[in-house]
C-alpha positions as CSV (number, residue, x, y, z in Angstrom):
1,M,0.3,0.3,-0.1
2,K,1.3,3.3,-0.9
3,D,1.8,5.9,1.7
4,P,-0.5,9.1,0.9
5,G,1.9,11.6,2.7
6,H,4.7,10.7,-0.4
7,S,3.0,11.8,-3.1
8,S,1.7,15.0,-1.0
9,N,5.5,15.2,-0.4
10,R,5.8,15.1,-4.2
11,L,3.4,18.1,-4.7
12,R,4.5,20.3,-2.2
13,K,7.5,22.1,-3.5
14,P,5.8,22.3,-6.9
15,L,2.7,24.2,-5.1
16,L,5.0,26.1,-3.2
17,I,7.5,27.4,-6.1
18,L,4.4,28.5,-7.5
19,E,2.6,30.5,-5.2
20,F,6.1,32.5,-4.1
21,T,6.5,32.8,-8.2
22,A,3.0,34.2,-8.5
23,L,3.4,36.2,-5.4
24,A,6.6,37.9,-6.8
25,T,4.8,38.1,-10.1
26,L,1.6,40.1,-8.5
27,L,4.0,42.4,-5.7
28,G,6.2,43.3,-8.7
29,S,3.3,44.2,-11.1
30,M,1.6,46.0,-9.3
31,I,4.9,48.1,-8.2
32,W,5.9,48.5,-11.4
33,F,2.2,49.6,-12.6
34,G,2.4,52.3,-9.8
35,S,5.6,53.8,-10.7
36,S,5.2,54.0,-14.4
37,T,1.5,55.4,-14.4
38,P,1.6,58.9,-14.4
39,P,-0.8,60.5,-12.5
40,G,-4.2,61.1,-13.8
41,K,-3.5,58.4,-16.2
42,V,-5.4,55.3,-16.2
43,L,-3.5,51.9,-16.4
44,A,-5.3,49.7,-20.2
45,P,-7.3,47.3,-18.4
46,A,-5.2,44.7,-20.6
47,W,-3.1,45.3,-17.8
48,L,-4.8,44.1,-15.1
49,L,-4.6,41.1,-16.3
50,I,-1.8,40.2,-14.7
51,P,-2.1,40.9,-11.3
52,A,-5.2,39.1,-11.4
53,V,-4.0,35.8,-13.1
54,A,-0.8,36.3,-10.4
55,S,-3.7,36.3,-7.8
56,L,-5.6,33.8,-8.8
57,L,-2.4,31.4,-9.0
58,V,-1.5,32.7,-5.3
59,F,-5.0,31.4,-4.5
60,T,-4.9,28.3,-6.0
61,S,-1.6,26.9,-4.8
62,F,-2.7,28.1,-1.2
63,I,-5.6,26.5,-1.9
64,G,-4.0,22.9,-2.6
65,L,-1.3,23.3,-0.3
66,M,-4.2,23.6,2.5
67,Y,-5.2,20.6,1.1
68,L,-2.6,18.7,1.6
69,R,-1.9,19.7,5.1
70,W,-6.1,19.5,6.0
71,V,-7.2,16.3,4.0
72,V,-4.6,14.4,3.3
73,A,-2.7,14.5,6.0
74,A,-6.1,13.7,7.7
75,G,-6.8,10.1,9.4
76,A,-9.5,7.7,7.2
77,E,-12.4,8.2,9.6
78,R,-12.2,11.9,9.4
79,Q,-11.0,12.4,6.2
80,N,-14.5,13.0,4.9
81,R,-15.6,15.9,7.3
82,H,-11.9,17.4,6.6
83,K,-12.9,17.2,2.6
84,L,-15.8,18.8,3.3
85,I,-14.8,21.6,5.8
86,F,-12.1,22.6,3.0
87,A,-14.6,22.5,0.1
88,L,-16.4,24.9,1.8
89,M,-13.4,27.0,2.7
90,A,-11.8,26.7,-0.9
91,L,-15.4,27.9,-2.5
92,T,-15.6,30.9,0.2
93,M,-12.1,32.0,-0.9
94,S,-12.7,31.5,-4.5
95,S,-15.7,33.8,-4.2
96,V,-14.1,36.6,-2.1
97,W,-11.6,36.4,-4.9
98,L,-14.0,36.5,-8.0
99,Y,-16.2,38.9,-6.2
100,G,-13.1,41.4,-5.8
101,I,-11.9,40.6,-9.7
102,A,-15.7,41.5,-10.7
103,N,-15.5,44.7,-8.5
104,T,-11.7,46.2,-9.9
105,W,-13.5,45.5,-13.4
106,I,-16.8,46.6,-12.9
107,S,-14.9,49.9,-11.2
108,L,-12.7,50.2,-14.7
109,N,-15.8,51.1,-16.6
110,A,-17.4,53.4,-14.1
111,P,-18.4,57.1,-15.2
């Protein structure tokens, strides 16, 4: 029988690399946009795809790492309960991200 911890250890490093690379991209794009956009000028909406995708990757990798820590590491008798709680938290976090992105895009078109 395979050890479930072995496969989770294999996924942990790529998820950490993805999370911190996306976080660096997100922070770098925010600093770059803040310094390169002159006062009174509006940034083209297409450029906002960079921080939007980077933040999605940060959330996705964070949720993946959270899954490895909570669900995979849980005992077999508690795994279903952990999966349900994890699914509710992942849905909530994803909804908050989507709400924030939607409000940002809507505010770009506001008069």
